[in-house]
C-alpha positions as CSV (number, residue, x, y, z in Angstrom):
1,M,-0.1,0.0,0.0
2,L,2.7,2.4,1.0
3,E,4.7,1.6,-2.1
4,E,1.6,2.2,-4.3
5,T,1.1,5.5,-2.6
6,I,4.7,6.6,-3.1
7,S,4.5,5.6,-6.7
8,E,1.4,7.5,-7.3
9,L,2.8,10.5,-5.6
10,I,5.9,10.4,-7.9
11,T,3.6,10.2,-10.9
12,V,1.5,13.1,-9.5
13,S,4.8,15.1,-9.1
14,V,5.8,14.4,-12.7
15,G,2.3,15.6,-13.8
16,L,2.5,18.7,-11.7
17,G,6.0,19.4,-13.2
18,I,4.4,19.2,-16.6
19,L,1.7,21.7,-15.4
20,G,4.3,23.9,-13.8
21,G,6.3,23.9,-17.1
22,A,3.1,25.1,-19.0
23,Y,2.7,27.8,-16.4
24,L,6.2,28.8,-16.9
25,V,5.8,29.1,-20.7
26,W,2.7,31.3,-20.2
27,L,4.6,33.5,-17.6
28,L,7.7,34.0,-19.7
29,S,5.7,34.7,-22.8
30,G,3.7,37.3,-20.9
31,I,7.0,38.9,-19.5
32,A,8.3,39.1,-23.1
33,N,5.2,40.8,-24.3
34,V,5.4,43.4,-21.6
35,L,9.1,44.2,-22.0
36,F,8.9,44.6,-25.8
37,T,5.4,45.8,-26.5
38,K,4.9,49.4,-25.3
39,E,1.1,49.1,-25.2
40,R,1.2,46.6,-22.3
41,K,2.2,47.2,-18.6
42,W,3.5,44.7,-16.1
43,S,1.3,44.0,-13.1
44,W,2.8,42.3,-10.0
45,K,-0.6,42.1,-8.5
46,R,-1.8,40.1,-11.5
47,M,1.3,37.9,-11.5
48,F,0.9,36.8,-7.9
49,E,-2.9,36.3,-8.3
50,D,-2.2,33.9,-11.3
51,L,0.5,32.2,-9.3
52,A,-1.7,31.7,-6.4
53,K,-4.3,30.2,-8.7
54,T,-1.7,27.7,-10.2
55,I,-0.6,26.7,-6.7
56,L,-4.2,26.0,-5.7
57,M,-4.7,24.0,-8.9
58,C,-1.7,21.8,-8.0
59,V,-2.8,21.5,-4.2
60,A,-6.3,20.4,-5.6
61,I,-4.7,17.8,-8.0
62,L,-2.5,16.5,-5.2
63,S,-5.3,16.5,-2.6
64,W,-7.5,14.5,-5.1
65,V,-4.9,11.7,-5.2
66,V,-4.3,11.6,-1.5
67,V,-8.0,11.6,-0.6
68,F,-8.8,8.8,-3.0
69,N,-5.9,6.7,-1.7
70,A,-7.0,7.3,1.9
71,L,-10.5,6.1,0.9
72,D,-9.1,3.0,-0.8
73,W,-7.2,2.1,2.4
74,F,-10.1,2.9,4.5
75,S,-12.5,0.7,2.4
76,K,-10.1,-2.3,2.6
77,K,-10.0,-1.9,6.4
78,M,-13.7,-2.0,6.4
79,G,-13.8,-5.2,4.3
80,A,-14.9,-3.6,1.1
81,D,-12.7,-3.6,-2.0
82,I,-13.5,-0.5,-4.2
83,S,-10.0,-0.1,-5.4
84,S,-11.0,-0.3,-9.1
85,L,-13.6,2.3,-8.6
86,L,-11.3,4.7,-6.7
87,D,-8.4,4.1,-9.0
88,G,-10.5,5.0,-12.1
89,A,-11.8,8.1,-10.4
90,S,-8.3,9.0,-9.2
91,V,-6.6,8.6,-12.5
92,T,-9.5,10.5,-14.3
93,G,-9.2,13.4,-11.8
94,L,-5.4,13.4,-12.0
95,V,-5.0,13.2,-15.8
96,G,-8.0,15.5,-16.4
97,G,-6.6,18.2,-14.1
98,I,-3.1,18.1,-15.4
99,I,-4.1,17.9,-19.1
100,G,-6.7,20.7,-18.5
101,G,-4.3,23.0,-16.7
102,T,-1.5,22.3,-19.2
103,V,-3.8,23.1,-22.2
104,Y,-5.0,26.3,-20.5
105,F,-1.5,27.6,-19.8
106,I,-0.2,26.6,-23.1
107,G,-3.1,28.2,-24.8
108,K,-2.5,31.5,-23.1
109,G,1.2,31.3,-23.7
110,Y,0.6,30.7,-27.5
111,K,-1.7,33.8,-27.5
112,N,1.0,35.9,-25.9
113,F,3.5,34.5,-28.5
114,Y,1.1,35.3,-31.3
115,E,0.5,38.8,-30.2
116,F,4.2,39.4,-29.7
117,I,5.2,38.4,-33.2
118,N,2.4,40.3,-34.8
119,T,3.1,43.6,-33.1
120,S,5.5,46.1,-34.4
121,H,8.3,46.9,-31.9
122,T,10.3,50.1,-32.0
123,E,13.3,50.2,-29.8
124,V,14.9,53.4,-28.7
125,V,18.3,52.8,-27.1
126,I,19.9,55.7,-25.1
127,R,23.4,55.2,-23.8
128,E,24.7,57.7,-21.3
129,G,26.9,60.3,-22.8
130,Q,26.4,59.2,-26.4
131,Q,23.3,61.2,-27.4
132,E,22.3,64.8,-27.1
133,Y,18.9,65.5,-25.4
134,K,17.6,66.9,-28.8
135,T,18.5,63.7,-30.5
136,V,16.7,61.7,-27.8
137,A,13.6,63.9,-28.1
138,E,13.5,63.5,-31.9
139,K,13.7,59.7,-31.5
140,V,11.0,59.6,-28.9
141,Y,8.8,61.9,-31.1
142,E,9.4,59.6,-34.1
143,V,8.4,56.6,-32.0
144,F,5.3,58.3,-31.0
145,R,4.5,59.7,-34.5
146,T,4.8,56.2,-36.1
147,T,2.8,54.4,-33.5
148,P,-0.1,52.6,-35.3
149,E,-2.8,54.2,-33.1
150,V,-1.4,57.7,-33.6
151,V,-1.2,57.1,-37.4
152,E,-4.7,55.9,-37.5
153,A,-6.0,58.7,-35.3
154,Q,-4.3,61.3,-37.6
155,K,-5.9,59.7,-40.7
156,E,-9.3,59.8,-39.0
157,F,-8.8,63.5,-38.1
158,E,-7.9,64.4,-41.6
159,E,-10.9,62.6,-43.0
160,K,-13.2,64.4,-40.6
161,A,-11.5,67.7,-41.3
162,K,-12.6,67.4,-44.9
163,D,-16.3,67.7,-43.9
164,T,-15.8,70.4,-41.3
165,E,-17.2,73.9,-41.7
166,P,-16.2,76.1,-43.3
167,K,-15.7,74.4,-46.7
168,E,-13.6,77.1,-48.2
169,G,-10.7,79.1,-47.0
170,G,-10.2,77.1,-43.8
171,V,-9.9,78.8,-40.5
172,G,-9.3,82.5,-40.4
173,L,-8.6,84.4,-37.3
174,W,-9.9,83.2,-33.8
175,Y,-11.6,86.3,-32.4
176,S,-12.4,86.9,-28.7
177,V,-15.1,89.5,-28.1
178,P,-17.3,90.1,-24.9
179,F,-20.7,88.4,-25.2
180,N,-22.0,88.3,-21.7
181,T,-25.0,90.5,-23.0
182,Y,-26.2,91.5,-26.4
183,D,-25.3,95.1,-25.9
184,A,-21.7,94.2,-24.9
185,F,-21.4,92.1,-28.0
186,R,-23.0,94.9,-30.1
187,N,-20.8,97.7,-28.7
188,E,-17.6,95.7,-29.4
189,V,-18.4,94.7,-33.0
190,M,-20.0,97.9,-34.3
191,G,-18.0,99.4,-37.1
192,K,-15.5,96.5,-37.1
193,G,-15.0,93.6,-39.6
194,Y,-14.4,89.9,-38.9
195,D,-13.4,87.1,-41.2
196,C,-13.9,83.8,-39.4
197,D,-13.3,81.4,-42.4
198,N,-10.5,83.3,-44.3
199,C,-12.9,83.3,-47.2
200,Y,-14.6,86.2,-49.2
201,G,-13.7,88.7,-46.5
202,Y,-16.4,90.2,-44.0
203,Q,-19.5,88.2,-44.9
204,C,-22.7,88.1,-43.0
205,W,-22.0,84.4,-42.0
206,D,-18.8,85.6,-40.4
207,G,-20.7,88.2,-38.3
208,A,-23.2,85.6,-36.9
209,D,-20.5,82.9,-36.6
210,L,-18.6,85.3,-34.3
211,L,-21.1,84.4,-31.6
212,W,-20.8,80.7,-32.2
213,M,-17.0,81.0,-32.0
214,Q,-17.2,82.4,-28.5
215,L,-18.9,79.1,-27.5
216,G,-16.2,77.0,-29.1
217,R,-18.4,76.1,-32.0
218,W,-18.9,76.7,-35.8
219,L,-22.1,78.0,-37.4
220,S,-22.9,75.3,-40.1
221,T,-24.5,76.0,-43.4
222,G,-25.2,72.3,-43.7
223,G,-22.8,72.1,-46.6
224,T,-24.6,74.7,-48.7
225,G,-22.2,77.5,-48.3
226,A,-25.2,79.9,-48.1
227,A,-26.4,81.9,-45.1
228,R,-29.9,80.5,-45.5
229,G,-28.5,77.0,-45.1
230,C,-27.8,77.9,-41.4
231,W,-31.5,77.4,-40.9
232,T,-32.8,75.3,-43.8
233,A,-30.1,72.7,-43.6
234,A,-28.6,72.9,-40.2
235,R,-30.8,74.5,-37.7
236,D,-30.9,71.7,-35.1
237,E,-27.1,71.2,-35.4
238,N,-26.6,75.0,-34.9
239,A,-29.0,75.2,-32.0
240,G,-27.5,72.4,-30.0
241,N,-28.0,73.2,-26.3
242,D,-27.1,76.8,-26.5
243,F,-30.0,78.2,-28.6
244,D,-33.7,78.1,-28.8
245,L,-35.3,78.0,-32.2
246,I,-37.8,80.8,-33.1
247,T,-40.1,80.0,-36.0
248,N,-42.7,82.8,-35.8
249,K,-41.3,86.2,-37.0
250,A,-43.8,87.9,-34.5
251,D,-41.8,86.4,-31.6
252,V,-38.4,87.8,-32.7
253,K,-36.7,89.7,-29.9
254,R,-33.6,91.9,-29.8
255,G,-30.4,89.9,-29.8
256,D,-32.0,86.9,-31.8
257,V,-29.9,85.7,-34.7
258,V,-32.3,86.0,-37.6
259,V,-31.9,84.0,-41.0
260,F,-33.4,85.3,-44.2
261,G,-34.0,83.5,-47.5
262,A,-33.9,86.3,-50.0
263,G,-31.3,86.6,-52.8
264,E,-28.7,84.0,-54.0
265,Y,-27.4,83.2,-50.6
266,G,-29.9,84.6,-48.1
267,H,-28.7,86.7,-45.2
268,I,-28.2,86.4,-41.4
269,G,-27.7,89.0,-38.6
270,F,-28.8,90.1,-35.1
271,A,-32.2,91.6,-34.4
272,D,-31.5,95.1,-33.0
273,E,-35.0,95.6,-31.8
274,D,-38.1,93.6,-30.9
275,Y,-40.2,92.9,-34.1
276,N,-43.2,95.3,-34.1
277,G,-45.1,93.8,-37.0
278,G,-44.3,96.8,-39.4
279,G,-42.7,94.6,-42.1
280,Y,-39.0,95.7,-41.3
281,I,-36.6,95.1,-38.5
282,R,-33.4,96.8,-37.5
283,L,-30.7,94.3,-38.2
284,L,-27.1,94.3,-36.9
285,G,-24.8,92.4,-39.2
286,Q,-21.9,92.3,-41.8
287,N,-21.9,92.7,-45.5
288,Q,-24.8,95.1,-45.5
289,G,-23.1,98.3,-46.8
290,G,-21.2,99.0,-43.6
291,T,-17.5,99.9,-43.0
292,P,-14.7,98.9,-43.0
293,K,-14.6,97.1,-46.3
294,G,-12.9,93.8,-46.1
295,A,-9.7,93.3,-48.2
296,A,-11.2,90.1,-49.7
297,G,-14.8,91.6,-49.9
298,G,-17.8,92.2,-47.7
299,A,-18.2,94.9,-45.1
300,G,-18.0,95.4,-41.4
301,F,-20.8,95.5,-38.8
302,N,-23.6,98.2,-39.2
303,V,-27.3,98.5,-38.6
304,I,-29.9,98.6,-41.4
305,N,-33.7,98.2,-41.8
306,M,-34.3,94.6,-43.1
307,S,-37.5,93.4,-44.7
308,M,-39.0,90.5,-42.8
309,A,-40.7,89.3,-46.0
310,S,-38.1,86.4,-46.5
311,F,-37.9,85.5,-42.8
312,L,-36.9,81.8,-42.2
313,G,-36.2,81.5,-38.6
314,A,-34.1,82.8,-35.6
315,F,-31.7,81.4,-33.0
316,R,-32.1,82.8,-29.5
317,Y,-28.9,82.5,-27.4
318,K,-30.0,81.2,-24.0
319,G,-27.1,83.0,-22.4
320,W,-28.6,86.4,-23.2
321,K,-31.8,87.4,-21.4
322,V,-34.2,89.0,-23.9
323,A,-32.7,92.3,-24.6
324,P,-35.5,94.9,-24.9
325,T,-35.2,97.8,-27.4
326,P,-33.8,100.7,-25.5
327,T,-36.5,103.3,-24.9
328,P,-35.2,106.7,-25.8
329,T,-35.4,109.3,-23.0
330,P,-38.3,111.5,-23.9
331,T,-37.6,115.3,-24.3
332,P,-39.7,117.1,-21.7
333,T,-42.3,119.4,-23.3
334,P,-42.1,122.7,-21.5
335,T,-45.2,124.4,-20.3
336,P,-45.7,127.5,-22.4
337,S,-44.6,130.5,-20.3
338,T,-43.3,134.0,-20.6
339,F,-40.0,134.7,-18.9
340,N,-38.7,138.0,-17.8
341,V,-35.4,139.3,-16.3
342,G,-35.3,138.7,-12.6
343,D,-37.6,135.5,-12.9
344,K,-36.5,132.5,-10.6
345,V,-36.1,129.4,-12.8
346,V,-35.2,125.7,-12.6
347,P,-33.6,123.7,-15.5
348,I,-35.7,120.8,-16.8
349,R,-33.0,119.6,-19.2
350,L,-29.4,119.9,-18.4
351,V,-28.0,121.2,-21.7
352,D,-26.9,124.8,-22.6
353,Y,-28.2,126.8,-25.5
354,D,-25.7,125.1,-27.8
355,G,-26.7,121.6,-26.6
356,T,-23.5,121.1,-24.4
357,P,-24.3,119.0,-21.2
358,L,-24.4,120.9,-17.9
359,V,-23.9,120.2,-14.3
360,Q,-26.5,121.8,-11.9
361,Y,-24.9,123.3,-8.7
362,D,-27.9,125.3,-7.4
363,D,-31.6,124.6,-6.8
364,V,-32.7,127.9,-8.3
365,Y,-31.3,130.3,-10.9
366,T,-32.1,133.9,-11.8
367,I,-32.6,135.2,-15.3
368,S,-30.2,138.1,-15.7
369,E,-30.7,138.6,-19.5
370,I,-33.2,137.3,-22.1
371,N,-33.2,137.5,-25.9
372,G,-35.9,135.6,-27.6
373,D,-35.6,132.0,-26.5
374,R,-32.1,132.5,-25.0
375,A,-32.0,133.1,-21.3
376,V,-28.8,133.9,-19.3
377,L,-28.9,132.3,-15.7
378,T,-27.0,133.4,-12.8
379,A,-26.6,132.2,-9.1
380,P,-25.3,134.2,-6.1
381,R,-21.6,133.6,-5.3
382,N,-20.2,135.7,-2.2
383,G,-23.2,137.9,-2.3
384,K,-22.8,138.7,-6.1
385,P,-24.6,137.2,-9.1
386,V,-22.4,135.0,-11.2
387,V,-23.4,133.7,-14.7
388,W,-24.0,129.9,-14.7
389,A,-25.1,129.2,-18.2
390,A,-27.2,130.4,-21.2
391,M,-30.1,128.1,-21.8
392,N,-33.1,127.7,-24.2
393,T,-36.3,128.9,-22.6
394,R,-37.9,125.5,-23.5
395,D,-35.4,123.7,-21.2
396,I,-36.4,125.8,-18.1
397,R,-39.4,126.4,-15.9
398,K,-40.5,128.9,-13.3
399,A,-39.5,128.0,-9.8
């Protein structure tokens, strides 16, 4: 019995040696892959996990044989002979475990080997004192540039660039303008020209695209190359999450980017007032007769009256609260009155007779001279009347 057990243990040891050899093949092929293939990194944690699994597999196989031999010995002591049954189960488990584990490790080793020989490897050897830093940097860059992933990414980028707006001229200048409010944007661009696509100078599309540029985006024409295409071919793309779409011209508010369909290419610009239903709207935009003139064509920002007959739609930037049309300060209408020298009066509009702004220092002034609608006003200084200003009688009232 003892001799049989020792014999089986020797057999098992040989089998485990075969299994260990397969594991070693897998381990070495994995190490080679990590050392010579830059896409992979070595993990000690993973190595020890795999080693622990292998040891557990060997312990399981060894335990299988020991347990079945112990059962055989025990059954014989109890007067039952089940050696043939246990031997069959023992052999099956032993051979199956060793063959299964060996095939598993050899298979993974073959996979590592296959990946290794099918991966291009570029070696950069740097020997101390033999290469300048610039040379090292150039080699590192060359390795990076020729990496398959980088080459593929570059090709993909170039393909996408062919379909990126704008179609002609490429990228012009990158402009940065204030755009926290419509008025801040308007004040900055008025009387200036912008060429965002380096094509045809200061066009209306460039003026509208200037807002999209501040958001890190391009205003697409949907491949049409026409201003009207911003709405007809690419309205949803242009709106994205930054703009609301306005489809009713009656809803157009100051600051909305309005698209028109008239003419060969259409037109686009910024509503400079709320639409009041009168058929026209004040429009801030480029290439509508303003200055300066672009060297390659077009014209800078100005404001015109634009017909709403060819209105297509408008984009409302969510970052701008609806900017109401400024209400001009009404000029007070003076109450008809007759003024005489010596009258006490109060200004109702702080401008002098020639229209120059004034600063009021006193609550009440005295008329010291009057000639038609021109009244000279004085105020006491150190007990003497001193002339303050000459004003139009329509800009004063009696105190």
